C-alpha positions as CSV (number, residue, x, y, z in Angstrom):
1,M,0.0,0.0,-0.1
2,I,1.3,3.3,-0.9
3,K,0.8,5.6,2.1
4,D,-0.3,8.7,0.2
5,A,-2.9,6.4,-1.6
6,R,-5.1,6.9,1.6
7,I,-6.6,9.9,3.4
8,L,-4.8,10.2,6.5
9,I,-4.3,12.9,9.2
10,R,-0.6,13.1,9.2
11,A,0.3,15.8,11.7
12,P,-0.9,17.6,14.9
13,F,-3.2,20.3,14.5
14,N,-6.1,22.3,16.4
15,E,-9.1,23.5,14.8
16,Q,-12.8,24.6,15.9
17,Y,-15.8,23.3,14.1
18,T,-19.4,24.0,14.1
19,L,-21.8,21.2,13.7
20,T,-25.5,21.6,12.8
21,I,-28.2,19.2,13.1
22,Q,-31.4,19.5,11.3
23,S,-34.2,17.0,11.9
24,E,-37.6,16.3,10.6
25,L,-39.5,13.3,12.2
26,S,-43.4,12.2,11.3
27,G,-44.3,9.6,13.5
28,V,-48.1,9.2,12.1
29,D,-49.7,11.7,14.7
30,V,-46.6,13.5,15.8
31,F,-44.6,15.8,13.7
32,V,-41.4,17.1,15.2
33,T,-38.7,19.3,13.7
34,S,-35.6,20.8,15.3
35,T,-32.2,22.4,14.6
36,V,-29.3,22.1,17.0
37,Q,-25.9,23.9,16.9
38,L,-23.0,22.3,18.5
39,R,-19.2,24.0,18.7
40,Y,-16.2,21.7,19.3
41,D,-12.7,22.3,19.7
42,F,-10.7,19.5,18.1
43,Q,-7.1,19.0,18.8
44,V,-4.9,16.2,17.3
45,L,-2.0,16.0,20.0
46,R,0.1,13.2,18.4
47,V,0.2,11.0,15.1
48,D,2.2,7.9,15.2
49,D,1.9,4.3,13.8
50,E,-0.6,3.4,16.5
51,G,-3.1,6.1,15.5
52,L,-4.1,9.5,16.7
53,Q,-4.1,10.8,20.3
54,V,-6.7,13.6,20.3
55,R,-8.8,16.1,22.5
56,L,-12.3,16.8,21.9
57,V,-14.1,19.6,24.0
58,Q,-17.7,20.3,23.3
59,L,-17.7,24.4,23.5
60,D,-21.4,24.7,23.3
61,N,-25.0,23.1,22.6
62,I,-27.7,25.3,21.5
63,L,-31.1,24.3,20.4
64,L,-32.0,26.9,17.7
65,E,-35.3,25.7,16.7
66,A,-38.0,23.3,17.8
67,N,-41.7,23.1,16.7
68,N,-42.6,21.1,19.8
69,P,-42.0,21.8,23.5
70,M,-41.3,18.2,24.2
71,V,-38.3,18.7,22.1
72,R,-36.9,21.5,24.6
73,E,-37.3,19.2,27.6
74,V,-35.6,16.1,25.9
75,A,-32.7,18.6,24.8
76,Q,-32.6,19.7,28.6
77,V,-32.1,16.5,29.8
78,S,-29.9,15.1,27.1
79,Q,-27.6,18.0,27.9
80,V,-27.4,17.1,31.5
81,F,-26.4,13.5,30.9
82,G,-24.0,14.5,28.1
83,R,-22.0,16.8,29.9
84,M,-19.8,13.8,31.1
85,Y,-18.4,13.4,27.5
86,N,-18.0,17.3,27.0
87,E,-14.1,16.8,27.5
88,L,-12.6,13.8,25.8
89,H,-9.0,12.6,25.6
90,I,-9.0,9.5,23.3
91,L,-6.9,7.2,21.3
92,L,-8.0,6.7,17.7
93,D,-6.9,4.4,15.1
94,H,-6.2,6.1,11.7
95,S,-9.7,5.4,10.6
96,G,-11.3,7.3,13.6
97,K,-12.2,4.2,15.5
98,V,-11.9,4.7,19.4
99,I,-9.2,2.5,20.7
100,R,-9.0,3.7,24.1
101,V,-10.6,6.4,26.4
102,L,-7.6,7.9,28.2
103,N,-9.7,10.2,30.6
104,Y,-11.9,7.5,31.8
105,E,-11.4,8.6,35.8
106,F,-12.3,12.2,34.8
107,I,-15.3,11.3,33.0
108,L,-16.3,9.1,36.0
109,S,-15.8,11.9,38.4
110,K,-18.1,14.0,36.5
111,W,-20.8,11.6,36.5
112,K,-20.4,11.4,40.4
113,Q,-20.9,15.0,40.4
114,T,-23.8,15.0,38.2
115,K,-25.7,12.1,40.0
116,A,-25.3,13.9,43.4
117,E,-26.6,17.0,41.9
118,M,-29.7,15.3,40.3
119,D,-30.4,13.1,43.4
120,R,-31.5,16.2,45.2
121,H,-34.0,17.4,42.6
122,I,-35.5,14.0,41.1
123,A,-37.9,12.8,43.9
124,G,-41.0,11.6,42.4
125,N,-39.5,11.6,38.7
126,E,-39.5,7.9,37.8
127,D,-38.1,8.8,34.3
128,L,-35.2,10.4,35.8
129,Q,-34.5,7.8,38.5
130,N,-34.5,5.2,35.7
131,A,-32.2,7.3,33.6
132,I,-29.6,7.6,36.6
133,I,-30.0,3.8,37.3
134,L,-29.0,3.2,33.4
135,N,-26.1,5.7,33.3
136,D,-24.8,4.0,36.6
137,S,-24.4,0.7,34.9
138,I,-22.7,2.6,32.1
139,F,-20.2,4.2,34.3
140,K,-19.1,1.2,36.1
141,D,-17.8,-0.5,33.2
142,P,-14.9,1.2,31.1
143,E,-16.0,-0.7,27.8
144,K,-19.4,1.0,28.0
145,I,-17.7,4.4,28.3
146,K,-15.8,3.6,25.2
147,L,-18.9,2.4,23.4
148,A,-20.5,5.6,24.5
149,V,-17.6,7.9,23.3
150,S,-17.6,5.7,19.9
151,A,-21.1,6.9,19.4
152,N,-20.1,10.7,19.5
153,E,-21.7,12.4,16.5
154,F,-18.5,14.7,16.0
155,L,-16.4,11.5,15.2
156,A,-18.9,9.8,13.2
157,I,-19.3,12.9,10.8
158,Y,-15.7,13.7,11.0
159,F,-14.1,10.3,9.8
160,G,-17.3,8.6,8.3
161,Q,-16.1,5.7,6.1
162,V,-13.3,7.9,4.4
163,Y,-9.8,7.8,6.3
164,N,-7.4,5.1,5.9
165,K,-9.4,3.5,3.3
166,D,-8.7,2.5,-0.4
167,L,-10.5,4.8,-2.6
168,P,-12.6,4.1,-4.4
169,G,-13.8,1.5,-2.4
170,A,-17.0,-0.2,-1.0
171,E,-17.6,-2.0,2.5
172,T,-20.5,-3.5,4.5
173,I,-20.7,-2.1,8.1
174,K,-23.1,-2.8,11.0
175,G,-25.5,-0.3,11.9
176,T,-29.3,0.4,12.5
177,N,-32.0,2.0,10.4
178,I,-32.4,5.8,10.6
179,F,-35.3,5.5,13.0
180,N,-32.7,3.5,15.1
181,T,-35.0,0.7,15.9
182,V,-33.5,-2.2,14.3
183,S,-29.9,-3.4,13.6
184,M,-28.9,-3.8,10.0
185,D,-26.0,-3.9,7.5
186,W,-25.3,-0.9,5.3
187,R,-23.5,-0.9,2.0
188,M,-21.1,2.1,2.0
189,T,-19.4,3.1,-1.4
190,T,-16.9,6.0,-1.3
191,G,-15.0,7.6,-4.0
192,S,-12.6,10.7,-4.4
193,S,-12.8,13.7,-6.7
194,V,-9.1,13.3,-7.6
195,P,-7.4,9.8,-7.9
196,L,-5.0,8.8,-5.1
197,P,-2.5,9.5,-4.8
198,A,-3.2,12.9,-5.9
199,P,-0.9,14.8,-8.2
200,P,1.0,17.7,-7.0
201,G,-0.8,21.0,-6.5
202,V,-4.0,19.8,-5.2
203,G,-5.0,21.5,-2.1
204,S,-8.3,19.9,-1.1
205,L,-10.3,16.9,-2.6
206,T,-13.9,16.2,-2.2
207,V,-14.9,12.6,-1.0
208,S,-18.4,11.3,-1.5
209,T,-20.1,8.4,0.3
210,V,-23.3,6.7,-0.7
211,G,-25.0,4.3,1.6
212,A,-27.8,1.9,1.1
213,P,-29.2,-1.3,3.0
214,A,-26.7,-4.0,2.3
215,Y,-29.6,-6.6,1.6
216,A,-33.1,-6.7,0.6
217,L,-35.3,-5.9,3.7
218,H,-36.6,-9.0,5.2
219,S,-40.7,-9.5,5.6
220,G,-40.3,-9.0,9.2
221,F,-38.4,-5.8,8.8
222,N,-41.5,-3.8,9.2
223,N,-42.9,-5.4,12.2
224,T,-39.4,-5.0,14.0
225,A,-38.8,-1.5,12.9
226,Y,-42.1,0.2,13.1
227,G,-43.9,-2.2,15.4
228,Q,-44.7,0.9,17.9
229,F,-46.9,2.2,15.2
230,S,-48.9,-0.8,14.6
231,N,-52.2,0.4,16.1
232,K,-52.0,3.5,13.9
233,I,-51.0,2.3,10.4
234,E,-51.1,-0.9,8.5
235,L,-47.4,-2.2,8.5
236,K,-47.9,-4.7,5.9
237,D,-48.5,-1.8,3.5
238,L,-45.2,0.0,4.1
239,Q,-42.6,-0.2,1.6
240,P,-39.6,1.4,3.3
241,K,-36.9,3.4,1.5
242,M,-33.7,4.6,3.3
243,S,-30.2,6.0,2.0
244,Q,-27.4,8.0,3.4
245,Q,-25.4,10.4,1.3
246,E,-22.3,12.0,2.6
247,T,-19.8,14.8,1.2
248,R,-16.5,15.8,2.6
249,I,-13.7,18.3,1.6
250,I,-10.4,17.4,3.0
251,A,-7.0,19.2,2.7
252,Y,-5.2,16.4,1.3
253,A,-1.6,17.1,2.5
254,S,-2.8,17.3,6.3
255,G,-5.8,15.1,6.0
256,K,-7.7,18.0,8.0
257,L,-11.6,18.0,7.4
258,Q,-12.7,21.3,6.2
259,E,-16.3,20.7,5.5
260,A,-18.9,17.9,5.8
261,A,-22.5,17.4,5.0
262,V,-24.5,14.0,5.7
263,N,-27.9,13.3,4.6
264,K,-30.0,10.4,6.2
265,V,-33.3,9.7,5.1
266,E,-35.8,6.8,6.1
267,I,-39.4,6.9,4.5
268,A,-41.9,4.4,5.7
269,D,-44.8,6.4,4.5
270,E,-44.3,9.7,2.6
271,K,-46.9,11.6,4.4
272,L,-47.3,9.6,7.9
273,L,-44.0,8.0,8.8
274,Y,-40.6,9.1,8.1
275,T,-37.5,10.8,9.3
276,K,-34.9,13.0,7.6
277,L,-31.6,14.1,9.4
278,T,-29.0,16.7,7.8
279,Y,-25.5,17.1,9.4
280,T,-23.4,20.0,8.4
281,L,-19.9,20.3,9.8
282,K,-17.8,23.4,9.1
283,S,-14.3,24.2,10.3
284,D,-13.4,27.9,11.3
285,G,-10.4,27.8,9.0
286,G,-12.4,27.3,5.9
287,I,-11.5,25.7,2.7
288,V,-8.1,25.7,0.9
289,P,-8.5,25.7,-3.0
290,V,-10.1,22.4,-4.2
291,A,-7.6,22.1,-7.0
292,D,-4.7,24.3,-8.3
293,E,-3.8,24.1,-11.7
294,V,-3.1,20.4,-12.1
295,P,-2.2,19.3,-15.5
296,G,-4.9,17.1,-16.6
297,N,-7.2,17.9,-13.9
298,E,-9.1,21.0,-15.5
299,K,-12.5,20.1,-14.0
300,E,-12.7,21.7,-10.7
301,S,-14.6,19.6,-7.8
302,K,-17.0,21.3,-6.0
303,F,-19.0,20.8,-2.6
304,S,-22.5,19.8,-2.5
305,F,-25.2,19.9,-0.1
306,F,-27.2,17.4,-2.1
């Protein structure tokens, strides 16, 4: 394998990013929309053969828009339980997979503080009491903490199925449907706007990924995925469609992500039952030129929000 034939973070850097998440959900008799904006400080401390040692600090978490007061209540509770993960010191492999959480004890100490504070205010609130019991079981197990950190949205949007991969390429990965109600396999196909290794003069390149169910959805899928709506809609008539489209602009020489857009869509019924998610990640540093004057590459790649 030629090293430059893969997209890799090659040197330490520090950058701030803004992640905007727009969601639209129709659950037969419930319609919810929201826009959340998160700010992050992302620092790559060390790069070696093992991987990347990074520090990720969440600077802000703002609910910009919501059409339902319930969304605001859920957001407030999520922020309380999410504060333990606002400061992460982790070791990643070169594809962005979490190898080890280096500040586990610090995360645990934050949970103990949060739990003590909440214990004074949850009398009679069974939902919060159950949430504390659930989180207690998580924080007692370092492997569960690792899984929780691996689910961090910033890391998922940043790395995707792009880093340390042969491009163009395709692979089948484990995941869930967009409603997050059933486990399933996805077929992810990724290509680059410039063949790798890129010729001299290329500043940034655009990497696109298209995801679709790896296999035909089996007959029991509707019952498993949408069973909670069975008393409101005829499940056997549903013909679900789902897709995932991703675009990333990456500085080729350093491997630093500059912008990303990820669209996730699942439509079981176009009017009654669907969910749509759009993630937009932008660096404060902006984009270096997509392609300088590169012989034989007159067509310039452009970033698309689909």
